[in-house]
Each structure stands twice: as structure tokens, then as C-alpha cells.
Steps between C-alpha positions, in 0.01 A plus 500: 500500500750216477468435874126446485529273196773300673283468810207373293727245333637385834145442622456255211786273613295259717248452220767436239687260730176309553439478125855372448475252787175358359662496153210688348746734328864436414782725618525652153128577498519656847782728387286606205204566732718719723632689197149565362366608840795735552440657160129544572562647846746755360243598236233544766723707727556766235301820538355473151391138523203411282190288560614268225815412696292404804265297280792319333642415843161369613470292182850358551431406863163347407661288230777397739242397761311290244826332396583431867157342552537281191843380607379432854226278362744323268744436787224365723459786745125471533250673724585262783865603505612741765477868402824692484631852453489487122131410497392838632782734403402545136143597589636734765735659247218547249288674764800718585547600135129577459508705820794710380338552162168605650667743740652671199185500282216517753233617259544238230185287519632242251796423729270464800273258313804302387616472860152396615490234227842377612384474862191305392707264281746433783222463762670772704189597694674707769681707238179532301320641804777752562504603132127551492508695824 
């Protein structure tokens, strides 16, 4: 269990380095992000993980993405700036969390509709097509 969590955290390194390089988050904030994500991943890896833990993780990542977008605007990284790793990684992580949650609770229609709403809000048309299929 610890190996898979460590691997997931190591996959986040390029994103976090990009956020630090752009000065969107401070080093202290990045350490806090890593700590929260590690805690969430350990909770999700347990056998008796609950839907509420997945939903809290999704809410945390959504809030973090909104904060990142606000800080990007404030720092002057507009739509014309070059896209980087951190621009897509949070959406990718949210899709990954939804996917794991829906594999565990396949028959929960409310979770499926929440994921569909998320795809529509994020304009993730390819993911939306695969979800609906």
C-alpha cells in the first residue's frame, strides 16, 4: 500500500515543481499540499474506504484548482501564456479520483451524474463521451 501511495506522490513532482517555479504556491504551501494528498491517498487505499473520503478528496482538489486559477490570473498568467504541466495535472487527477471511485461503486447513479456534471463544467468532452459510453 505504501509503495503505490509513494508512486502516486512521485508522479506529482513535475506538477509541484512547476507550481513552485511559477510562484503560484510557496514552498510551505506545496509541503501542505503533499501532506494532504498523502493523507487522502492512504485513506483511499484502505479496504474499507468510504464514498465520503473520495468526495472530500475531490472537493479538496477542486478548491485547490480554483485557488491555482485565481493566483495565475493575479500573477498575470493569462490565456495567452504557454500551457504547462500544472495546467492539466489537476484535472487529470480529478478524473483519476472519479474513475477509482466509480470502479468501486459502479451502481451509484448519483456519483455518475456528479462525474458527468464535472466533465461538462470542465469542458472535458472526450472524457464525457467515454463516461456516457
